[in-house]
C-alpha positions as CSV (number, residue, x, y, z in Angstrom):
1,M,-25.9,46.9,50.8
2,V,-28.1,44.0,50.5
3,G,-27.9,41.4,53.3
4,P,-28.9,37.7,53.3
5,S,-32.6,37.1,52.8
6,L,-32.7,34.3,55.5
7,S,-31.8,34.6,59.1
8,D,-29.4,32.1,60.7
9,D,-32.2,30.0,62.1
10,E,-34.0,29.9,58.8
11,M,-30.8,28.9,57.0
12,R,-30.2,26.1,59.5
13,L,-33.8,24.9,59.1
14,A,-33.6,25.0,55.3
15,S,-30.3,23.1,55.4
16,Y,-31.8,20.4,57.8
17,R,-34.8,20.0,55.5
18,L,-32.6,19.6,52.5
19,Q,-30.5,16.9,54.2
20,I,-33.6,15.0,55.2
21,G,-34.9,15.3,51.6
22,F,-31.7,14.0,50.2
23,V,-31.6,11.0,52.5
24,L,-35.3,10.2,51.8
25,L,-34.6,10.5,48.0
26,V,-31.9,7.9,48.2
27,G,-34.0,5.6,50.3
28,I,-37.2,5.9,48.2
29,S,-35.1,5.5,45.1
30,A,-33.8,2.2,46.4
31,G,-37.3,1.0,47.3
32,F,-38.5,1.9,43.8
33,I,-35.7,0.0,42.2
34,A,-36.6,-3.0,44.3
35,L,-40.3,-2.6,43.1
36,A,-39.1,-2.4,39.5
37,A,-37.3,-5.7,40.0
38,D,-40.5,-7.4,41.2
39,A,-39.3,-7.8,44.8
40,A,-41.7,-8.9,47.6
41,L,-42.9,-6.3,50.1
42,P,-40.4,-7.2,52.8
43,Q,-37.6,-7.0,50.3
44,V,-38.8,-3.5,49.3
45,G,-38.7,-2.5,52.9
46,I,-35.2,-3.8,53.3
47,A,-34.1,-2.0,50.2
48,F,-35.7,1.2,51.5
49,A,-34.0,0.8,54.9
50,G,-30.6,0.0,53.2
51,G,-31.0,2.9,50.8
52,T,-31.8,5.2,53.7
53,L,-28.7,4.1,55.6
54,L,-26.7,4.5,52.4
55,G,-28.1,8.0,52.1
56,I,-27.1,8.9,55.6
57,A,-23.6,7.6,55.0
58,L,-23.3,9.6,51.7
59,L,-24.6,12.7,53.5
60,V,-22.0,12.3,56.3
61,F,-19.2,11.8,53.7
62,L,-20.3,14.8,51.6
63,S,-20.6,17.0,54.7
64,Y,-17.1,16.0,55.8
65,W,-15.7,16.6,52.3
66,G,-17.6,19.9,51.9
67,R,-16.2,21.2,55.2
68,E,-12.7,20.2,54.1
69,F,-13.1,21.8,50.7
70,V,-14.4,25.1,52.2
71,G,-11.7,25.2,54.8
72,V,-9.0,24.9,52.1
73,N,-10.4,27.5,49.8
74,R,-11.3,30.1,52.4
75,R,-9.2,33.2,52.1
């Protein structure tokens, strides 16, 4: 039989990097939206910070929801 290609540590590291990338994607997206709206540099920073916080909140929500979904459908 074929086993998993990643060890547990490698899987955990890949998951952690994916989570960081997701949060940064949301934060950078908010900063770019502020730039597109001709915002001043401090406003772009505030938008990036707010987007990053929103990304963290969304990640926590999706993690909670995902654990609940997996727990219900596990046989």
